[in-house]
C-alpha positions as CSV (number, residue, x, y, z in Angstrom):
1,X,53.7,27.0,144.2
2,X,54.2,29.7,142.2
3,X,55.3,32.9,143.5
4,X,56.5,31.3,146.7
5,X,60.2,32.7,146.5
6,X,61.6,34.6,149.4
7,X,63.3,37.6,149.7
8,X,66.6,35.7,150.0
9,X,65.9,33.5,146.9
10,X,65.3,37.0,144.9
11,X,68.8,38.2,146.3
12,X,70.8,35.3,145.0
13,X,69.0,35.1,141.8
14,X,70.2,39.3,141.8
15,X,73.4,38.3,142.8
16,X,73.9,35.6,139.9
17,X,72.9,38.2,137.3
18,X,75.5,40.9,138.7
19,X,78.2,38.1,138.6
20,X,77.7,36.8,135.4
21,X,77.4,39.9,133.8
22,X,80.4,41.5,135.3
23,X,82.6,38.5,134.1
24,X,81.0,38.9,130.6
25,X,82.1,42.3,130.3
26,X,85.2,41.9,132.1
27,X,85.8,39.0,129.3
28,X,84.6,41.7,127.0
29,X,87.5,44.5,128.1
30,X,90.3,41.8,128.0
31,X,89.4,40.0,124.8
32,X,90.0,41.2,121.5
33,X,86.9,41.5,119.8
34,X,87.5,43.7,116.7
35,X,88.3,40.6,114.4
36,X,86.6,37.9,112.8
37,X,88.6,35.3,114.6
38,X,88.8,37.3,117.8
39,X,84.9,37.9,117.8
40,X,83.8,34.3,116.3
41,X,86.7,31.9,117.9
42,X,87.9,34.0,120.5
43,X,90.9,34.4,118.7
44,X,92.0,30.4,119.2
45,X,93.4,31.1,122.4
46,X,90.6,28.9,124.6
47,X,92.0,26.0,126.9
48,X,90.7,22.9,127.3
49,X,89.1,23.9,130.7
50,X,87.0,26.7,129.6
51,X,86.1,24.9,126.2
52,X,84.9,21.8,128.1
53,X,82.8,23.7,130.7
54,X,81.2,25.6,127.7
55,X,80.5,22.5,125.7
56,X,78.8,21.4,128.5
57,X,76.3,23.9,129.6
58,X,75.9,24.9,125.7
59,X,74.1,21.7,125.5
60,X,72.6,21.8,129.0
61,X,70.1,23.9,128.4
62,X,66.5,24.9,130.5
63,X,64.9,22.1,128.3
64,X,67.5,19.9,129.8
65,X,66.4,20.4,133.1
66,X,62.7,20.6,132.4
67,X,62.8,18.0,129.2
68,X,65.1,15.5,130.7
69,X,63.2,15.1,134.4
70,X,60.2,15.4,132.9
71,X,61.1,12.5,130.7
72,X,62.4,10.9,133.7
73,X,59.0,11.2,135.7
74,X,57.1,9.7,132.8
75,X,59.3,7.0,131.6
76,X,62.2,6.4,134.3
77,X,66.1,6.1,132.5
78,X,65.3,5.8,129.1
79,X,66.2,9.3,128.3
80,X,69.5,9.1,129.8
81,X,70.7,7.1,126.6
82,X,71.3,10.4,125.0
83,X,73.6,11.4,127.6
84,X,75.8,8.3,127.5
85,X,75.5,8.6,123.7
86,X,76.7,11.9,123.4
87,X,79.4,11.0,126.0
88,X,80.8,8.8,123.0
89,X,80.3,11.1,120.0
90,X,82.0,14.1,121.9
91,X,85.4,11.8,121.3
92,X,84.4,11.4,117.8
93,X,84.3,15.3,117.3
94,X,87.5,15.2,119.0
95,X,89.7,12.6,117.3
96,X,88.3,12.5,114.2
97,X,86.1,15.8,112.8
98,X,87.8,18.7,114.6
99,X,91.3,17.5,113.4
100,X,89.9,17.7,109.8
101,X,88.1,21.3,110.6
102,X,91.4,23.1,111.7
103,X,93.4,21.3,108.5
104,X,90.5,22.5,106.1
105,X,90.7,26.0,108.1
106,X,87.0,25.8,108.2
107,X,85.3,28.7,110.5
108,X,81.7,27.2,110.2
109,X,79.9,24.2,109.2
110,X,78.7,25.3,105.9
111,X,82.0,26.7,105.0
112,X,83.8,23.1,105.5
113,X,80.9,21.7,103.1
114,X,81.6,24.7,100.8
115,X,85.1,23.6,100.8
116,X,84.7,19.7,100.8
117,X,82.2,19.4,98.2
118,X,83.4,23.0,96.1
119,X,79.6,24.2,96.0
120,X,77.9,27.2,97.3
121,X,74.8,25.6,96.8
122,X,75.5,23.0,99.7
123,X,76.6,25.6,102.0
124,X,73.5,27.9,101.8
125,X,71.4,24.7,102.2
126,X,73.2,23.8,105.1
127,X,73.4,27.2,106.7
128,X,69.6,27.7,106.0
129,X,68.5,24.4,107.8
130,X,71.0,25.4,110.7
131,X,69.3,28.7,111.2
132,X,65.7,27.0,110.9
133,X,66.7,24.4,113.3
134,X,67.6,26.9,115.9
135,X,64.8,29.2,115.6
136,X,61.9,26.6,115.6
137,X,63.5,23.8,117.8
138,X,66.4,25.5,120.1
139,X,65.1,28.6,121.0
140,X,61.6,28.0,120.9
141,X,62.4,25.2,123.3
142,X,64.3,26.7,125.6
143,X,62.0,29.8,126.1
144,X,59.3,26.9,126.8
145,X,61.2,25.5,129.3
146,X,62.9,28.6,130.9
147,X,59.5,30.3,130.8
148,X,57.6,27.7,132.5
149,X,60.3,27.5,135.6
150,X,59.9,30.8,136.1
151,X,56.3,30.9,136.0
152,X,56.1,28.0,138.5
153,X,58.5,29.4,140.9
154,X,58.2,33.6,140.8
155,X,55.0,34.2,139.3
156,X,56.4,36.8,137.0
157,X,54.8,37.9,134.1
158,X,55.8,35.4,131.6
159,X,56.5,37.8,128.8
160,X,58.5,40.2,130.6
161,X,60.5,37.8,132.2
162,X,61.6,35.9,129.0
163,X,62.2,39.2,127.2
164,X,64.2,40.0,130.2
165,X,66.5,37.0,129.9
166,X,67.0,37.0,126.1
167,X,67.8,40.7,126.6
168,X,70.5,40.3,128.9
169,X,72.0,37.1,126.6
170,X,71.9,39.1,123.5
171,X,73.9,41.9,125.4
172,X,76.5,39.9,126.7
173,X,77.0,38.3,123.2
174,X,76.7,41.0,121.1
175,X,79.4,42.7,123.2
176,X,81.8,40.4,124.2
177,X,81.3,37.6,121.3
178,X,82.7,34.1,121.9
179,X,85.3,35.0,124.8
180,X,82.4,36.8,126.5
181,X,80.2,33.5,126.0
182,X,82.9,30.9,127.0
183,X,83.8,32.5,130.2
184,X,80.5,33.2,131.4
185,X,79.7,29.5,130.5
186,X,82.7,28.3,132.8
187,X,80.7,29.9,136.0
188,X,77.6,28.5,134.7
189,X,78.8,25.3,134.7
190,X,80.2,25.4,138.0
191,X,76.9,26.9,139.4
192,X,74.5,24.1,137.3
193,X,76.7,21.2,138.8
194,X,76.6,22.2,142.5
195,X,72.7,23.1,142.1
196,X,71.9,20.3,140.8
197,X,73.9,18.1,143.1
198,X,72.3,20.0,146.2
199,X,68.6,19.0,144.8
200,X,69.6,15.3,143.9
201,X,71.2,14.7,147.1
202,X,68.1,16.3,149.1
203,X,65.7,14.3,146.9
204,X,67.5,11.2,147.7
205,X,67.5,11.6,151.2
206,X,63.7,12.6,151.3
207,X,63.1,8.9,149.4
208,X,65.9,6.6,151.1
209,X,68.4,6.7,148.7
210,X,68.8,5.3,145.1
211,X,67.9,1.6,145.7
212,X,64.4,2.6,147.2
213,X,63.9,5.1,144.8
214,X,64.2,2.3,142.3
215,X,61.5,0.5,144.1
216,X,59.4,3.4,145.2
217,X,59.4,4.7,141.3
218,X,57.8,1.2,139.9
219,X,55.1,2.0,142.8
220,X,54.2,5.5,141.9
221,X,50.8,6.5,141.3
222,X,48.2,9.0,141.7
223,X,45.6,8.4,143.9
224,X,42.7,8.4,141.2
225,X,40.0,8.6,143.9
226,X,41.4,11.6,145.9
227,X,41.9,13.2,142.9
228,X,38.3,13.1,141.3
229,X,36.8,14.0,144.8
230,X,38.6,17.0,145.3
231,X,37.9,18.5,141.6
232,X,34.6,18.6,139.5
233,X,35.9,17.0,136.3
234,X,33.7,16.3,133.4
235,X,35.2,12.7,132.5
236,X,36.3,10.3,135.3
237,X,38.3,8.2,133.1
238,X,42.0,7.9,134.0
239,X,45.1,7.2,131.5
240,X,49.1,6.6,131.7
241,X,49.2,6.5,135.2
242,X,51.2,3.6,135.9
243,X,55.1,3.0,135.3
244,X,56.3,1.0,132.7
245,X,57.6,-2.2,133.6
246,X,61.0,-1.7,131.8
247,X,61.3,2.1,133.3
248,X,64.5,1.4,134.9
249,X,66.4,0.2,131.4
250,X,67.9,2.6,128.8
251,X,68.0,0.7,125.6
252,X,64.4,-1.8,125.2
253,X,62.8,-3.8,123.2
254,X,62.4,-3.2,119.4
255,X,58.9,-2.1,119.5
256,X,59.2,0.1,122.2
257,X,58.1,3.5,122.3
258,X,60.6,5.2,123.8
259,X,64.2,3.8,122.9
260,X,63.9,0.7,121.1
261,X,67.4,-0.5,121.0
262,X,67.8,-1.0,117.1
263,X,66.3,2.3,116.1
264,X,68.4,4.1,118.9
265,X,71.9,2.8,117.5
266,X,71.1,2.8,114.2
267,X,68.9,6.0,113.5
268,X,69.4,8.2,117.0
269,X,73.2,7.9,116.3
270,X,73.2,9.3,113.1
271,X,71.1,12.3,114.0
272,X,73.4,12.8,117.3
273,X,76.3,12.7,115.0
274,X,74.7,15.9,113.6
275,X,74.7,17.8,116.8
276,X,77.8,16.9,118.4
277,X,80.2,16.6,115.4
278,X,78.7,19.2,112.8
279,X,76.8,21.5,114.6
280,X,78.0,25.1,114.7
281,X,77.0,25.6,118.7
282,X,79.4,22.7,119.6
283,X,81.7,22.7,117.0
284,X,82.7,26.8,117.1
285,X,83.6,26.1,120.7
286,X,86.3,23.4,120.2
287,X,87.4,25.4,117.2
288,X,88.7,28.2,119.2
289,X,90.9,25.8,121.1
290,X,94.5,26.9,121.3
291,X,95.9,23.6,119.6
292,X,94.9,20.1,118.9
293,X,95.4,19.0,122.3
294,X,93.3,21.5,124.1
295,X,90.6,20.5,121.8
296,X,90.8,16.7,122.8
297,X,91.0,17.4,126.2
298,X,88.1,19.7,126.1
299,X,86.0,17.3,124.6
300,X,87.0,14.3,127.1
301,X,86.3,17.0,130.0
302,X,82.5,17.3,128.5
303,X,82.9,13.7,128.1
304,X,83.0,13.2,131.9
305,X,80.7,15.9,132.6
306,X,78.1,14.1,130.6
307,X,77.8,11.4,132.9
308,X,76.3,13.8,135.6
309,X,73.2,14.6,133.7
310,X,71.5,10.9,134.1
311,X,71.9,11.7,138.0
312,X,71.3,15.5,138.5
313,X,68.8,15.7,136.1
314,X,67.1,12.3,135.0
315,X,67.0,10.7,138.5
316,X,65.3,14.0,140.5
317,X,62.6,13.7,137.9
318,X,61.9,10.5,138.9
319,X,62.2,11.3,142.8
320,X,59.4,14.1,141.6
321,X,57.1,11.3,140.5
322,X,57.8,9.5,143.8
323,X,57.0,12.3,146.0
324,X,54.3,14.3,144.1
325,X,52.5,11.7,142.0
326,X,49.2,13.6,141.9
327,X,50.5,16.7,140.1
328,X,53.4,15.2,137.9
329,X,51.1,12.2,137.0
330,X,47.8,14.0,135.7
331,X,45.2,11.3,135.1
332,X,43.2,12.6,132.3
333,X,43.7,15.9,129.9
334,X,41.1,17.5,132.0
335,X,42.9,17.3,135.0
336,X,46.5,18.0,133.3
337,X,44.9,21.0,132.4
338,X,44.1,22.0,136.0
339,X,47.6,21.3,136.8
340,X,49.8,22.7,134.4
341,X,47.8,24.1,131.3
342,X,48.8,21.4,129.2
343,X,46.3,18.8,128.1
344,X,49.4,16.3,127.1
345,X,50.7,15.9,130.4
346,X,52.7,17.7,133.1
347,X,55.7,15.8,133.3
348,X,57.3,18.9,132.7
349,X,56.9,20.6,136.0
350,X,59.0,17.4,137.8
351,X,61.5,19.5,138.2
352,X,60.6,22.9,139.2
353,X,58.1,21.4,141.3
354,X,60.6,19.5,143.1
355,X,62.7,22.7,143.9
356,X,60.1,24.5,145.2
357,X,58.6,21.9,147.7
358,X,62.1,20.2,149.3
359,X,64.6,22.9,149.3
360,X,64.7,25.7,152.1
361,X,64.7,29.2,151.4
362,X,68.2,30.4,149.9
363,X,68.7,27.5,147.8
364,X,65.6,27.9,146.1
365,X,67.0,31.1,144.8
366,X,70.4,28.9,144.0
367,X,68.3,26.6,142.1
368,X,66.8,29.4,140.2
369,X,69.9,30.7,139.4
370,X,70.7,27.5,137.9
371,X,68.0,27.4,135.5
372,X,68.6,30.6,134.4
373,X,72.1,29.9,133.7
374,X,71.0,27.3,131.8
375,X,68.7,29.3,129.9
376,X,71.3,32.4,129.0
377,X,74.0,29.7,128.1
378,X,72.0,28.0,125.8
379,X,70.7,31.1,123.9
380,X,74.0,33.1,124.3
381,X,75.4,30.1,122.6
382,X,72.7,29.6,119.4
383,X,73.0,33.6,119.4
384,X,76.8,33.4,118.7
385,X,76.6,30.7,116.5
386,X,73.7,31.7,114.3
387,X,75.5,35.1,114.0
388,X,78.5,33.3,112.9
389,X,76.8,31.3,110.4
390,X,74.6,34.2,108.7
391,X,77.5,36.6,108.6
392,X,80.4,34.3,107.4
393,X,78.1,32.0,105.0
394,X,75.1,33.9,104.0
395,X,75.9,38.0,104.5
396,X,79.5,37.1,103.1
397,X,78.3,35.5,100.2
398,X,75.7,38.0,99.4
399,X,78.2,40.8,99.7
400,X,81.5,39.8,98.5
401,X,83.2,43.2,98.9
402,X,82.3,43.5,103.0
403,X,85.0,44.8,105.1
404,X,86.1,42.8,108.5
405,X,84.3,46.1,110.5
406,X,81.3,45.6,108.2
407,X,81.0,41.8,109.2
408,X,81.5,42.5,113.2
409,X,78.8,44.8,112.9
410,X,76.2,42.7,110.8
411,X,77.0,39.6,113.3
412,X,75.8,41.7,116.1
413,X,73.0,43.5,114.4
414,X,71.9,39.6,113.4
415,X,71.7,38.6,117.2
416,X,69.5,41.6,117.5
417,X,67.4,40.0,114.7
418,X,67.4,36.8,116.4
419,X,66.1,38.5,119.9
420,X,63.6,39.8,117.9
421,X,62.2,36.4,116.3
422,X,62.6,34.5,119.5
423,X,60.5,37.4,121.4
424,X,57.7,36.8,118.6
425,X,57.9,33.2,119.0
426,X,57.1,33.3,122.7
427,X,53.2,33.2,122.2
428,X,53.6,30.0,119.8
429,X,55.8,28.6,122.7
430,X,53.4,29.0,125.4
431,X,50.9,27.2,123.3
432,X,52.7,24.2,122.8
433,X,51.5,20.9,124.4
434,X,53.4,20.2,127.3
435,X,54.0,16.1,126.5
436,X,57.5,15.0,127.3
437,X,59.7,18.2,125.7
438,X,62.8,16.5,125.2
439,X,61.6,13.7,123.2
440,X,59.7,16.5,120.8
441,X,63.1,18.0,120.4
442,X,64.7,14.5,119.1
443,X,61.9,13.7,117.0
444,X,62.1,17.1,115.0
445,X,65.8,16.5,114.8
446,X,65.2,12.8,113.3
447,X,63.2,14.2,110.4
448,X,65.9,16.8,109.3
449,X,69.6,16.0,110.4
450,X,69.9,12.5,109.3
451,X,70.9,13.9,105.9
452,X,73.4,16.3,107.4
453,X,74.8,13.7,109.1
454,X,75.4,11.5,106.2
455,X,77.0,14.2,103.9
456,X,79.2,14.8,107.0
457,X,80.4,11.5,107.3
458,X,80.9,10.6,103.5
459,X,82.7,13.9,103.4
460,X,84.9,13.1,106.2
461,X,85.6,9.4,105.4
462,X,85.4,8.8,101.5
463,X,87.4,10.6,99.1
464,X,85.5,9.5,96.3
465,X,82.0,11.3,97.3
466,X,81.6,14.5,94.9
467,X,79.4,17.5,95.2
468,X,76.7,16.2,92.8
469,X,76.4,12.8,95.1
470,X,76.3,15.0,98.4
471,X,73.8,17.6,96.3
472,X,71.4,14.8,95.4
473,X,71.7,12.7,98.6
474,X,70.9,15.9,100.5
475,X,67.7,16.5,98.5
476,X,66.4,13.5,98.5
477,X,66.9,13.0,102.3
478,X,65.7,16.7,103.1
479,X,62.3,16.2,100.6
480,X,61.5,12.6,102.4
481,X,62.2,14.2,106.3
482,X,60.4,17.5,105.4
483,X,57.3,15.4,104.3
484,X,57.4,12.6,107.2
485,X,57.8,16.2,109.6
486,X,54.7,17.8,107.9
487,X,52.4,14.5,108.4
488,X,53.6,14.2,112.1
489,X,52.0,17.7,112.6
490,X,48.7,16.9,110.4
491,X,48.2,13.8,112.1
492,X,49.0,14.6,115.8
493,X,49.1,12.1,118.4
494,X,45.5,12.3,120.2
495,X,45.0,12.8,124.0
496,X,45.8,9.3,125.6
497,X,42.0,9.0,126.5
498,X,41.0,9.1,123.0
499,X,41.0,6.3,120.1
500,X,44.3,6.8,117.9
501,X,43.0,6.8,114.2
502,X,46.3,7.9,112.5
503,X,47.4,6.3,109.5
504,X,49.7,2.9,110.6
505,X,52.6,4.6,109.0
506,X,52.5,7.3,111.3
507,X,51.0,5.5,114.5
508,X,53.5,2.5,114.2
509,X,56.7,3.5,112.7
510,X,59.0,5.1,115.1
511,X,60.9,8.2,114.5
512,X,63.9,6.4,115.0
513,X,63.7,3.9,112.4
514,X,62.6,6.6,110.3
515,X,65.8,8.2,110.8
516,X,67.7,5.0,110.1
517,X,65.8,4.5,106.8
518,X,66.6,8.3,106.2
519,X,70.4,8.2,106.8
520,X,71.1,5.2,104.9
521,X,68.8,6.2,101.8
522,X,70.4,9.7,101.3
523,X,74.0,7.7,101.8
524,X,73.3,5.4,99.5
525,X,71.9,8.1,97.2
526,X,75.3,9.9,97.2
527,X,77.5,7.2,96.9
528,X,75.7,5.9,93.7
529,X,75.6,9.5,92.1
530,X,79.4,9.7,93.0
531,X,80.4,6.8,91.5
532,X,78.3,7.5,88.2
533,X,80.0,10.9,88.1
534,X,83.2,12.4,87.8
535,X,85.6,11.9,91.0
536,X,86.0,15.3,93.0
537,X,89.4,17.9,92.5
538,X,91.8,17.2,94.6
539,X,91.9,20.9,95.9
540,X,88.8,19.5,97.4
541,X,89.9,16.5,99.2
542,X,93.4,17.2,100.3
543,X,92.8,18.9,103.5
544,X,89.0,18.4,104.0
545,X,89.3,14.6,105.0
546,X,90.3,12.6,108.0
547,X,93.1,11.1,105.6
548,X,94.7,14.7,105.7
549,X,95.0,14.6,108.7
550,X,96.0,10.9,109.5
551,X,98.9,11.4,106.7
552,X,99.8,15.2,107.2
553,X,103.2,14.4,107.6
554,X,104.8,16.1,104.2
555,X,105.9,12.8,102.5
556,X,102.5,11.3,102.2
557,X,100.9,14.8,101.5
558,X,103.6,15.1,98.6
559,X,103.1,11.4,97.7
560,X,99.2,11.2,97.6
561,X,98.6,15.0,96.7
562,X,101.5,16.3,94.9
563,X,101.8,19.2,97.6
564,X,104.9,20.0,98.9
565,X,103.8,21.4,102.9
566,X,107.6,22.7,103.3
567,X,107.7,24.6,99.8
568,X,104.4,25.6,100.5
569,X,105.3,27.4,103.9
570,X,108.5,28.7,102.3
571,X,106.8,30.3,99.4
572,X,104.7,32.6,102.1
573,X,108.0,34.1,103.0
574,X,109.5,34.2,99.8
575,X,106.8,36.0,98.5
576,X,106.7,38.8,101.4
577,X,110.3,39.5,100.6
578,X,109.4,40.0,96.9
579,X,106.6,42.4,97.5
580,X,109.0,44.5,99.8
581,X,111.8,44.6,97.0
582,X,109.4,45.9,94.7
583,X,108.7,48.6,97.2
584,X,111.7,50.3,96.1
585,X,110.0,51.1,92.4
586,X,107.0,52.3,93.9
587,X,104.9,49.3,93.7
588,X,103.2,47.4,96.0
589,X,104.3,49.0,99.2
590,X,104.4,46.8,102.1
591,X,105.3,47.2,105.6
592,X,105.4,44.3,108.4
593,X,101.5,44.9,109.4
594,X,100.2,43.7,106.2
595,X,98.6,40.2,105.8
596,X,99.2,38.0,103.1
597,X,97.1,35.1,101.8
598,X,98.7,33.0,99.1
599,X,96.9,31.2,96.1
600,X,99.5,28.2,95.7
601,X,99.5,26.6,92.4
602,X,100.4,22.8,92.3
603,X,99.7,19.7,89.8
604,X,98.0,22.3,87.6
605,X,95.2,23.2,90.0
606,X,94.8,26.0,92.6
607,X,95.3,23.8,96.4
608,X,93.5,25.5,99.4
609,X,91.9,28.3,97.6
610,X,89.2,30.2,99.7
611,X,85.9,30.4,98.6
612,X,85.4,33.1,95.7
613,X,83.3,35.0,98.5
614,X,86.5,34.9,100.2
615,X,88.8,37.1,98.1
616,X,86.8,39.1,96.0
617,X,86.9,42.1,97.8
618,X,87.7,46.0,96.6
619,X,90.8,46.1,98.6
620,X,92.3,43.1,96.8
621,X,95.9,43.9,95.1
622,X,97.3,40.7,93.1
623,X,101.1,40.3,92.6
624,X,101.6,37.9,90.0
625,X,98.4,36.1,90.2
626,X,99.5,34.7,93.5
627,X,99.7,37.3,96.2
628,X,96.6,39.0,97.7
629,X,97.1,42.1,99.9
630,X,94.8,42.9,102.6
631,X,95.6,45.8,103.8
632,X,96.0,49.0,101.8
633,X,99.4,50.1,100.8
634,X,101.1,52.0,103.7
635,X,101.2,55.4,102.9
636,X,98.7,55.3,100.2
637,X,95.7,58.1,100.5
638,X,92.6,56.8,102.1
639,X,89.4,58.9,102.0
640,X,88.3,58.8,106.0
641,X,84.5,59.7,106.3
642,X,83.6,62.0,109.1
643,X,82.4,60.1,112.1
644,X,79.8,61.3,114.5
645,X,80.0,60.8,118.2
646,X,77.2,58.5,118.0
647,X,79.0,56.1,115.4
648,X,82.1,56.2,117.4
649,X,80.6,54.9,120.5
650,X,78.6,52.3,118.5
651,X,82.1,51.1,117.1
652,X,83.6,51.5,120.4
653,X,80.8,49.3,122.4
654,X,80.6,46.6,119.1
655,X,84.6,46.3,119.8
656,X,85.3,47.3,116.5
657,X,88.5,48.9,116.0
658,X,89.1,51.8,113.7
659,X,92.4,50.0,112.6
660,X,90.4,47.3,111.0
661,X,88.2,49.6,109.0
662,X,90.3,48.9,105.5
663,X,91.1,45.6,106.4
664,X,89.8,42.7,104.4
665,X,87.5,40.4,106.3
666,X,87.6,37.1,104.5
667,X,91.5,36.6,104.6
668,X,92.4,37.9,108.0
669,X,90.9,34.9,109.5
670,X,92.9,32.2,107.6
671,X,95.6,30.7,108.9
672,X,98.8,29.8,106.5
673,X,100.0,26.7,106.1
674,X,102.8,26.1,108.9
675,X,100.5,27.8,111.8
676,X,97.9,25.3,110.4
677,X,100.0,22.3,110.7
678,X,101.6,23.6,114.4
679,X,98.0,23.6,115.7
680,X,97.9,19.8,114.6
681,X,101.2,19.0,116.6
682,X,101.2,17.0,119.9
683,X,104.0,15.9,121.8
684,X,104.5,12.2,122.5
685,X,103.7,12.7,126.1
686,X,100.3,14.9,125.7
687,X,99.3,12.4,123.0
688,X,99.7,9.5,125.5
689,X,97.8,11.3,128.3
690,X,94.9,11.9,126.0
691,X,94.3,8.6,124.7
692,X,94.5,6.9,127.9
693,X,91.8,9.5,128.9
694,X,90.1,8.5,125.7
695,X,89.9,4.8,126.8
696,X,88.7,5.5,130.2
697,X,85.7,7.7,129.2
698,X,85.1,5.1,126.1
699,X,84.8,2.3,128.5
700,X,82.8,4.0,131.4
701,X,80.3,5.1,128.6
702,X,80.1,1.4,127.0
703,X,79.8,-0.1,130.7
704,X,77.0,2.2,131.6
705,X,75.0,1.4,128.4
706,X,75.3,-2.0,128.8
707,X,75.0,-2.2,132.9
708,X,71.4,0.1,132.7
709,X,70.1,-1.8,129.8
710,X,70.0,-5.2,131.1
């Protein structure tokens, strides 16, 4: 099967590369990449269609085509439960979390935690945890899945192929920022859906339709006699060759090894809350929306698209088992090594095997392009989001005087660093045991992310939760989760033909039930410690909870928090005029291009104050303790260093305009109060349409859960 693609297939793949790179560079020229907002949030100018498509493909990476299809081949429809769960959680993101993020003016998820709890240690903790998760779960598994497909279909050198793909992905991310990522994701979403639908249709025609597939799947077992006669194996025993009786159900019995319904609802759902509502890769796209209506529209669109993976990815995996049981369902570890090079199983080859054996020349190239699109879209999303977190939450904290241009360059350099890490990780990824890749991701996330989900849910919904409670809960949950993860690697699951001598608390304690305990222990610890310590300050909760959005009108804010929103907005203009009047005395000259950031004092405290790292810069000039001048005064002498041609070329290539050299990075991306509230406004008609869409998509998700679980 390897290296069986024809010249026409290679041509299709080449056309794909040219098209995507062209679109990415076109977006690079048309967009504003020279500011923090322009590079990391696409200037908050994206529409719901582009964001919805980007949400979909940012999630559907190559590990989905390999992992979801592989799990479909191995255990049936169970894995589709994650996709329907995502459909519902996306609406929680759009209707609850994103309004809070916009209201609090958070750029990154660590930044939100810092604003909500007023703590730098929580911010750094979550930033580091996010980067670790990106490198050792998302990037590593993406590379493994993409490399597996390339090796199966093209026969190319594995390392050269991966380096080429990573390099091209990083080039788009470095030069274009989030705008290029979202525009290329939009094209890739269309390509993914069309290509995957083509394969699903061809597969269903082969097996005789969906009903016939369900019947044949339960009978799909390898021919053990034929396999043993055609191979000279040392062992003739076999294991795990029969489909599970409940393969056509999603949520299963309490002790099921795949998706026990109680563990899924109480344990897996909180872990998924982290990914869909608090992961930078997902949230950053929605924060790039023009306003809250476009953000909600994007989550609705992505929710409808999430119905597709069950049919265009999981079902083809089941078809592959029916058509090629002797390869997809290997009979023992020795046979598995001969077929796919992994002792754990060969279900991961289900999708590429189906592509290479039932599609004609040309369409195989299309599906190869789909897999490359999945890999590149996932990687460019991770690179851009990881760059955002490192630049704004770690580097800016360590170097408080960093200018906007410096942050732009550091963000791009960190992408190069991530590329290096990714390439260095390839040999380890190649040696990974196959098994069911998608469930491996979920298990690792189930050990590390429930404490984070608890922190975000408490922060958004419970105003009484304070920094002490949140930090104690996070530390207790993280220690328990990391300990369980280490034990899971130490006591690795043996080959299927070997006895399982692992301790009972590892062997019989499903990771979903552990995630349940982890989530509730973290939440309970945070609640108890918060109640035993002083409540949070008002400036930490007046814009960072869901109540700040639901009660965003002036009367409620003034009553609950002592904040007069209109007065806040008026003071922006008044202070600008005050500075301009002082210009006549030779003090604090200001022109129309100066950006002003207010630190407004109310009720004896400072409200909506940026982190210390966001305001302590060398370019600051304070006026009466309230106004920060971001740009240097007009007409003042600024020493300009000579710039070499190479440096000018690098600045131009990265999109860092020389106009922003002296601009403070921190305040240039913050909205003022009036702009923030304007983004949260919805007309009655738009709100009515969006709420109807919410009702429809939630009804569809719940119906499909019930229908495929009974």
